[in-house]
MIKEMAR-17797 format. One record per residue (C-alpha): residue in three letters; x, y, z. Coordinates in steps of 0.25 Angstrom, whole numbers, padded with zeros to 4 digits, always signed. Example, Ala and Ser with C-alpha at 12.3 -4.5 7.8 and 13.67 -1.06 7.14 Angstrom:
<pts>
ALA+0049-0018+0031SER+0055-0004+0029
</pts>
This chain:
<pts>
UNK-0051-0087+0058UNK-0038-0095+0056UNK-0035-0108+0063UNK-0023-0107+0073UNK-0011-0110+0066UNK-0004-0123+0070UNK+0003-0122+0083UNK+0018-0124+0083UNK+0023-0137+0087UNK+0029-0130+0099UNK+0015-0130+0105UNK+0016-0145+0109UNK+0026-0140+0119UNK+0017-0131+0127UNK+0012-0134+0141UNK-0002-0139+0143UNK-0006-0125+0149UNK-0002-0119+0135UNK-0008-0130+0127UNK-0020-0121+0123UNK-0011-0109+0119UNK-0008-0108+0104UNK+0006-0109+0100UNK+0012-0102+0088UNK+0025-0101+0082UNK+0023-0086+0079UNK+0015-0076+0086UNK+0015-0064+0077UNK+0010-0050+0083UNK+0005-0041+0072UNK-0004-0042+0060UNK+0003-0032+0051UNK+0010-0036+0038UNK+0022-0041+0045UNK+0015-0050+0055UNK+0006-0056+0044UNK+0018-0058+0035UNK+0026-0065+0046UNK+0013-0074+0050UNK+0012-0078+0035UNK+0027-0081+0033UNK+0027-0089+0046UNK+0015-0097+0044UNK+0020-0101+0030UNK+0032-0106+0037UNK+0024-0115+0046UNK+0024-0107+0059UNK+0012-0106+0067UNK+0008-0091+0068UNK-0001-0082+0077UNK-0002-0068+0072UNK-0010-0058+0080UNK-0014-0044+0076UNK-0020-0034+0086UNK-0030-0028+0076UNK-0033-0032+0061UNK-0022-0036+0052UNK-0014-0024+0046UNK-0022-0015+0055UNK-0010-0005+0056UNK+0003-0003+0049UNK+0001-0014+0038UNK-0012-0007+0033UNK-0007+0007+0034UNK+0005+0006+0024UNK+0006+0013+0010UNK+0003-0001+0005UNK+0015-0002-0004UNK+0024-0014-0007UNK+0037-0006-0009UNK+0052-0006-0007UNK+0051+0008-0001UNK+0058+0017-0011UNK+0060+0028+0000UNK+0068+0018+0009UNK+0079+0018+0000UNK+0082+0032+0005UNK+0085+0026+0019UNK+0094+0015+0013UNK+0084+0004+0016UNK+0089-0004+0005UNK+0087-0018+0011UNK+0072-0014+0015UNK+0069-0009+0001UNK+0075-0021-0006UNK+0068-0030+0002UNK+0055-0023+0000UNK+0057-0022-0015UNK+0059-0037-0016UNK+0047-0039-0007UNK+0038-0029-0016UNK+0038-0038-0028UNK+0036-0051-0020UNK+0024-0045-0012UNK+0018-0040-0025UNK+0017-0055-0030UNK+0012-0060-0017UNK-0001-0053-0017UNK-0004-0046-0030UNK-0018-0043-0026UNK-0014-0034-0014UNK-0001-0029-0020UNK+0002-0023-0033UNK+0013-0015-0040UNK+0012+0000-0040UNK+0020+0011-0047UNK+0025+0023-0040UNK+0027+0037-0046UNK+0038+0045-0039UNK+0037+0060-0043UNK+0050+0067-0043UNK+0046+0082-0044UNK+0044+0084-0029UNK+0054+0074-0025UNK+0064+0078-0014UNK+0074+0067-0019UNK+0082+0069-0032UNK+0077+0060-0044UNK+0090+0053-0045UNK+0089+0048-0031UNK+0074+0043-0033UNK+0078+0036-0046UNK+0090+0030-0039UNK+0081+0025-0028UNK+0071+0019-0038UNK+0082+0012-0045UNK+0086+0005-0032UNK+0071+0002-0029UNK+0069-0004-0043UNK+0081-0013-0041UNK+0084-0016-0026UNK+0073-0026-0025UNK+0074-0034-0038UNK+0061-0028-0044UNK+0055-0038-0054UNK+0041-0036-0057UNK+0038-0021-0054UNK+0042-0010-0064UNK+0054-0001-0061UNK+0055+0014-0060UNK+0052+0023-0071UNK+0053+0038-0073UNK+0041+0046-0078UNK+0037+0060-0081UNK+0025+0063-0073UNK+0021+0074-0083UNK+0019+0064-0094UNK+0015+0051-0086UNK+0001+0048-0081UNK+0007+0045-0068UNK+0010+0060-0066UNK-0005+0064-0067UNK-0010+0070-0054UNK+0004+0075-0049UNK+0006+0090-0048UNK+0021+0089-0052UNK+0026+0081-0063UNK+0040+0078-0067UNK+0048+0065-0066UNK+0044+0053-0058UNK+0049+0039-0055UNK+0039+0027-0055UNK+0042+0015-0048UNK+0036+0002-0043UNK+0031-0003-0029UNK+0019-0011-0025UNK+0005-0009-0017UNK+0000-0018-0006UNK-0013-0019+0001UNK-0006-0019+0014UNK-0017-0024+0024UNK-0021-0035+0015UNK-0006-0039+0014UNK-0006-0041+0029UNK-0020-0049+0028UNK-0015-0058+0017UNK-0002-0062+0025UNK-0011-0065+0037UNK-0020-0073+0028UNK-0009-0081+0023UNK-0003-0083+0036UNK-0016-0088+0042UNK-0018-0098+0030UNK-0004-0103+0034UNK-0008-0106+0048UNK-0006-0093+0055UNK-0016-0088+0065UNK-0020-0073+0063UNK-0026-0066+0075UNK-0031-0052+0072UNK-0036-0042+0083UNK-0027-0050+0092UNK-0016-0043+0100UNK-0004-0048+0108UNK-0006-0045+0122UNK+0007-0050+0127UNK+0017-0061+0125UNK+0028-0068+0133UNK+0039-0077+0131UNK+0037-0091+0138UNK+0046-0103+0136UNK+0051-0097+0123UNK+0037-0095+0117UNK+0028-0083+0117UNK+0015-0083+0125UNK+0006-0072+0120UNK-0008-0066+0124UNK-0017-0062+0112UNK-0029-0053+0114UNK-0040-0051+0103UNK-0048-0039+0101UNK-0060-0045+0109UNK-0051-0047+0121UNK-0049-0062+0120UNK-0034-0066+0124UNK-0027-0079+0120UNK-0013-0084+0122UNK-0004-0090+0111UNK+0010-0095+0112UNK+0021-0093+0101UNK+0035-0097+0098UNK+0038-0083+0093UNK+0032-0069+0093UNK+0033-0060+0081UNK+0030-0045+0084UNK+0025-0039+0071UNK+0016-0029+0078UNK+0021-0017+0069UNK+0019-0004+0077UNK+0016-0013+0089UNK+0029-0021+0089UNK+0035-0013+0100UNK+0023-0015+0109UNK+0022-0030+0106UNK+0037-0031+0111UNK+0033-0023+0124UNK+0021-0032+0126UNK+0029-0045+0125UNK+0041-0040+0133UNK+0051-0039+0121UNK+0052-0024+0120UNK+0066-0019+0115UNK+0072-0005+0115UNK+0081-0007+0103UNK+0070-0010+0092UNK+0057-0004+0089UNK+0047+0002+0079UNK+0046+0016+0075UNK+0031+0019+0072UNK+0029+0028+0060UNK+0015+0032+0055UNK+0012+0032+0040UNK-0001+0038+0035UNK-0008+0037+0022UNK-0020+0044+0016UNK-0030+0040+0005UNK-0034+0051-0005UNK-0044+0051-0017UNK-0035+0047-0029UNK-0025+0057-0032UNK-0020+0053-0046UNK-0024+0042-0057UNK-0015+0030-0059UNK-0011+0018-0052UNK+0003+0023-0048UNK+0007+0028-0034UNK+0016+0040-0031UNK+0028+0041-0022UNK+0028+0056-0017UNK+0041+0062-0012UNK+0039+0073-0001UNK+0048+0084+0002UNK+0052+0077+0015UNK+0056+0065+0007UNK+0045+0057+0012UNK+0037+0048+0002UNK+0022+0048+0001UNK+0015+0038-0009UNK+0002+0041-0017UNK-0004+0028-0021UNK-0017+0024-0028UNK-0026+0018-0018UNK-0039+0010-0018UNK-0043+0015-0032UNK-0049+0029-0028UNK-0038+0034-0019UNK-0023+0038-0017UNK-0015+0033-0005UNK-0005+0043+0000UNK+0005+0040+0011UNK+0013+0038+0019UNK+0018+0047+0030UNK+0029+0044+0041UNK+0026+0049+0055UNK+0032+0044+0068UNK+0022+0037+0076UNK+0024+0039+0091UNK+0010+0034+0097UNK+0007+0019+0100UNK+0005+0010+0088UNK-0010+0010+0083UNK-0019+0016+0072UNK-0014+0028+0066UNK-0020+0039+0058UNK-0014+0049+0048UNK-0011+0063+0054UNK-0015+0077+0049UNK+0000+0079+0047UNK+0001+0066+0038UNK-0011+0070+0030UNK-0005+0084+0027UNK+0008+0077+0023UNK+0002+0067+0013UNK-0008+0078+0008UNK+0004+0087+0005UNK+0011+0076-0002UNK-0001+0073-0011UNK-0003+0088-0014UNK+0012+0090-0017UNK+0011+0079-0028UNK-0003+0078-0033UNK-0012+0088-0041UNK-0024+0083-0032UNK-0022+0090-0019UNK-0027+0084-0007UNK-0031+0088+0008UNK-0034+0079+0020UNK-0049+0079+0017UNK-0046+0071+0004UNK-0041+0059+0012UNK-0050+0047+0010UNK-0043+0038+0021UNK-0030+0038+0028UNK-0022+0028+0036UNK-0010+0028+0045UNK-0001+0016+0050UNK+0011+0015+0060UNK+0023+0009+0054UNK+0031+0001+0064UNK+0045+0004+0058UNK+0058-0001+0064UNK+0064+0010+0072UNK+0077+0013+0066UNK+0078+0027+0072UNK+0076+0035+0059UNK+0073+0050+0062UNK+0063+0051+0051UNK+0050+0042+0051UNK+0051+0041+0036UNK+0065+0035+0037UNK+0062+0024+0047UNK+0066+0011+0041UNK+0055+0002+0035UNK+0063-0010+0037UNK+0060-0021+0047UNK+0067-0027+0059UNK+0064-0041+0064UNK+0068-0042+0079UNK+0069-0056+0082UNK+0071-0060+0097UNK+0076-0075+0097UNK+0071-0085+0107UNK+0079-0086+0119UNK+0077-0095+0131UNK+0062-0093+0134UNK+0061-0080+0126UNK+0052-0082+0114UNK+0056-0077+0101UNK+0051-0064+0095UNK+0052-0056+0082UNK+0048-0042+0081UNK+0045-0034+0068UNK+0050-0020+0067UNK+0046-0012+0054UNK+0043-0017+0041UNK+0035-0014+0029UNK+0024-0021+0021UNK+0033-0024+0009UNK+0043-0032+0017UNK+0033-0039+0026UNK+0035-0052+0019UNK+0050-0052+0020UNK+0049-0047+0034UNK+0041-0059+0038UNK+0051-0068+0031UNK+0062-0062+0038UNK+0054-0063+0051UNK+0053-0078+0049UNK+0068-0079+0046UNK+0071-0072+0059UNK+0063-0083+0067UNK+0067-0095+0059UNK+0075-0100+0071UNK+0063-0100+0080UNK+0055-0108+0069UNK+0065-0117+0062UNK+0053-0126+0058UNK+0047-0114+0049UNK+0047-0115+0034UNK+0055-0105+0025UNK+0052-0092+0019UNK+0040-0093+0009UNK+0032-0080+0008UNK+0040-0074-0004UNK+0031-0075-0016UNK+0020-0082-0008UNK+0007-0075-0012UNK-0003-0070-0001UNK-0017-0074-0001UNK-0024-0070-0013UNK-0011-0066-0020UNK-0011-0078-0029UNK-0016-0071-0042UNK-0014-0078-0055UNK-0001-0072-0061UNK-0002-0061-0050UNK-0011-0054-0060UNK-0021-0046-0052UNK-0028-0041-0064UNK-0030-0054-0070UNK-0035-0059-0057UNK-0046-0048-0056UNK-0050-0052-0070UNK-0052-0066-0066UNK-0061-0062-0054UNK-0069-0053-0064UNK-0071-0066-0072UNK-0075-0074-0060UNK-0084-0064-0054UNK-0089-0056-0066UNK-0101-0050-0058UNK-0092-0044-0047UNK-0087-0029-0049UNK-0073-0028-0055UNK-0069-0018-0044UNK-0074-0028-0033UNK-0066-0040-0039UNK-0054-0031-0041UNK-0054-0026-0026UNK-0056-0040-0021UNK-0045-0046-0030UNK-0035-0035-0024UNK-0039-0038-0010UNK-0040-0054-0010UNK-0033-0059-0023UNK-0037-0073-0026UNK-0044-0074-0012UNK-0055-0065-0019UNK-0064-0078-0022UNK-0065-0080-0007UNK-0073-0067-0007UNK-0081-0068-0020UNK-0084-0083-0019UNK-0097-0086-0026UNK-0101-0072-0027UNK-0106-0067-0041UNK-0109-0052-0038UNK-0106-0043-0027UNK-0119-0045-0020UNK-0114-0059-0018UNK-0103-0054-0009UNK-0112-0050+0002UNK-0114-0036+0008UNK-0107-0024+0001UNK-0101-0015+0012UNK-0097-0005+0001UNK-0085-0004-0009UNK-0087-0018-0013UNK-0084-0024+0000UNK-0094-0036+0002UNK-0097-0045+0014UNK-0090-0057+0007UNK-0077-0049+0007UNK-0078-0045+0022UNK-0081-0059+0026UNK-0069-0064+0018UNK-0060-0053+0026UNK-0066-0058+0039UNK-0064-0073+0036UNK-0050-0072+0030UNK-0043-0059+0033UNK-0046-0056+0047UNK-0055-0043+0045UNK-0064-0040+0056UNK-0068-0026+0054UNK-0073-0016+0044UNK-0059-0009+0045UNK-0052-0022+0042UNK-0060-0024+0030UNK-0060-0010+0024UNK-0046-0005+0027UNK-0037-0017+0029UNK-0043-0028+0021UNK-0047-0018+0010UNK-0047-0003+0008UNK-0062-0003+0006UNK-0064+0007+0017UNK-0060+0017+0006UNK-0072+0013-0003UNK-0083+0009+0006UNK-0094+0019+0012UNK-0094+0024+0026UNK-0099+0014+0036UNK-0093+0002+0028UNK-0083-0001+0040UNK-0094-0001+0050UNK-0103-0010+0041UNK-0092-0020+0040UNK-0090-0020+0055UNK-0105-0023+0057UNK-0104-0034+0047UNK-0092-0040+0053UNK-0099-0039+0067UNK-0110-0048+0062UNK-0102-0058+0054UNK-0089-0059+0060UNK-0086-0067+0073UNK-0078-0058+0083UNK-0063-0061+0084
</pts>
């Protein structure tokens, strides 16, 4: 799909036997938000990059979040002031980098059922408003839920605080970072896993394997282990396992219900056990409810919501909302394994969301290695910047930091005004349904013209798979966004799986089997 990035000048020193082996500055293992963010930053500094992901981009943790760009209000209880400050600074920065897939969101925090005194919550919100130098987002206000429209749908009224955070289409954030990395010369290989890697003459010699069983060898001056839940497994595979650092796997599950309330605001719900659950408007017709925090003791992989978690989330909804729900009301659910840095906290909810970068410097014939432990979506860009600072001694030729404020693909909306942009689309494609144009604008921003092209009416976009998904969009996702399956299209590049009829995923798989070369 993408031409190999230019090999490092170091390649000239290779022996004849290794002349045909590609040489990169960085081999990045892991196609989640941290791996994609580091690839983008490094490629923009002039480094040659090969990123490998064993499945699709954002297949696991990075598509299973609560989809918030936030400082983490509850982390203040655990005195994570540095993390919260960094996340709050990043929050407004990210909102400006991709206004098509990120936008501000107001959160209502009812106090009637709160296990925390109102003065303590208000103090936390005061810090939240001022710790990160908030500029664009509105600050906290106090409302009476009995008089405010934001109280409709709640069983219990009384006082509530309203504060600001942001929303992000998490899996699209990963893809856009990968796209920008590729545009800057990085090579992105999905459905490709690291079999092993060994240090040889100060370089990494790595064996990669595709889903079809094909293997190849690459060389790299440095390896970055951004494998998320698999970070420990990768360390074992390359002979660098340690006993003093590791990940603590915590499962977080979410459920999607028919819309619980009217309005475009979200709720932050406090439970008697002091844990937090969010209720967020989702895909127009639904409410997203989550998350949970359960220790995960199995091997990393696909996770599902448990009956215990369903009960917990349903009980939370029923405690707060007039509309009562049961497990049968769940439209869709998802769960992800969070690879948190193991700080030995007794409570899974209290495990730090901060990140740790473990840099093993080059020494003799030992090739350098950087392993990423922990992290959260909001701080991914800063994490990548810190990662490049750590490894600057290995690559003194690399350029300086550049990503702060640099827009992601499709994010260059005029004046960052999404509504004005959609009005312009409607004027340019007047025969297209407004709902279709708005959805495409939300997903692709200024790249939407690459899908609409010369089309005048929906029929010009090719076969309609349902929910307004046409062949032209699927073809674009294959050509530019590494989509290779119906699941990639319906649940990661979009959430159209919630809006399309049964059998759509199989129909897309059949279409791709006919039109897409095997990779």
